[in-house]
C-alpha positions, 0 to 999 in steps of 0.5 A, a space after each residue: 764617376 761616383 765618389 765614395 765615403 768608407 765608414 769603419 766602426 772600430 773597437 779594440 781592433 789593432 790586429 786587423 784594422 791596418 790590413 783593412 786600411 791597406 787594402 782600401 788605400 790600394 784602391 781608393 782615389 783620395 781626390 774623390 774618396 775618403 775613409 772615416 774610422 769611428 773608433 771607441 777603443 779602450 787603448 791608444 793603438 789608434 795614435 800610432 795608426 793615425 800617424 801611419 794612415 794620415 789620409 784617413 779621418 779618425 773620429 775618436 770617441 770617449 765612450 764605447 759605441 756599438 757598431 750601429 751607432 759608429 756607422 751612423 756617426 760616420 754616415 752623418 760625417 761623410 761628404 761623398 755621394 756613396 757610403 760604404 760600410 765595412 768592418 775593421 777586420 774586412 779586406 776589400 778584394 781587387 776590383 771592389 772600388 771599381 764596381 761602385 763607379 759602374 753603379 747606375 743611377 737607379 740603384 740605391 743599395 748594393 752588397 757583394 760576397 764575403 769570402 773566407 780569408 787565409 789563414 784558415 782554421 776548422 773553427 774559423 771556417 765553421 764560424 764563417 759558414 754559419 755567419 756568412 755562408 749564404 754570401 759565399 761567392 758560390 752561394 750569392 743570390 742576385 738580390 736579397 733583403 738581408 745582407 751583412 753590414 761588413 760589405 754594404 754600400 748605399 747612396 748616402 742621401 737615401 741611407 740618411 733617410 732611413 734613420 740609420 742602424 739601431 744604436 743599442 744592439 751590440 750585434 745583429 743591428 744589420 738584421 733589424 735595420 735590413 728588416 725595417 728598411 728593406 723587407 718591410 718596404 719591399 726593397 732588396 739589395 742588389 748583390 754583385 760578385 765583383 764587390 767582394 771582401 774577405 773575412 778572417 777564418 782563423 779563429 780559435 774554438 773559445 773565440 768562435 763560441 763567444 762570438 756565435 753565442 753573442 750573435 745568437 743573443 742579439 738575433 733573438 733580441 731582434 726577433 722580439 722587435 718584429 723581425 720575421 719570418 717569426 721564430 717561435 718562442 717555445 723551447 719545444 721547437 728548439 730541436 726542429 729549428 736547430 736541425 733546420 738551420 744546421 741543414 741550411 749551413 751544411 748545404 751552403 758549405 757543401 756547395 762552396 767548399 771541397 768535399 773533404 773540407 766540408 766533411 771535416 767541418 760538420 762537427 764544428 758547424 754542428 757545435 757552432 749552430 748549437 752555440 748560436 741557438 743557446 744565445 738566441 734563446 737567452 736573447 729571447 728570454 732576457 729580451 722578453 723580461 726587459 720588455 715587461 719591466 
């Protein structure tokens, strides 16, 4: 049986972290498992949570840590055979922990589907399909070099050899990490349907716009650090790239959502993809400027 450390980066997440921990507690065995929350929040909500979740290891940081830095710290502190990275707004689904016990000795890195949690809103679902549609249960490939870090499991000894996630990226750190440690090394994550988590899908329009622009910005910065397939820096190609990405997201949504729901999401998805690209090209521009200075 495989022992497990679960690492959760947390920053100002009082609304979602309790549900995340409750879902984990329902499946973990504390004799061989552990949860490490690396928190760098600006408020004191963790004080109340630490009293409620006494078996969780709380690592409080005085300065803000980006997600990659928090994950790396948690992995260094982990003491179990496997380390799982989940986000503070994720809820593991029934059977998630049992999958890790069945991992064979020749496997070093796995992931699983990310589904949209209830309650749902049109804008929240648009964000979900743009960010996680490739990893919806209906679209999940068997293997892939790039998976989201909200549901990623590594043999800890192998993860520590990678050098960890980039620590200066506020988002898309998993994209750069996966490119360097999986694609360039001709390795892939094995993706298992039973290793399922749920991600919130009830965001409001302003929150979705802010998130997608930020995600696009850091994805643009990652491209400048070598991530391929290359995306041209020329804004002349922007319309073609926009419609290409929109088509990808729309096809995934059609495969995974009821047709009437998918129809209602076309407008929000189209707008959301445009927000992502606004951030993307801003990231390319500002990143290029920084690299020249």
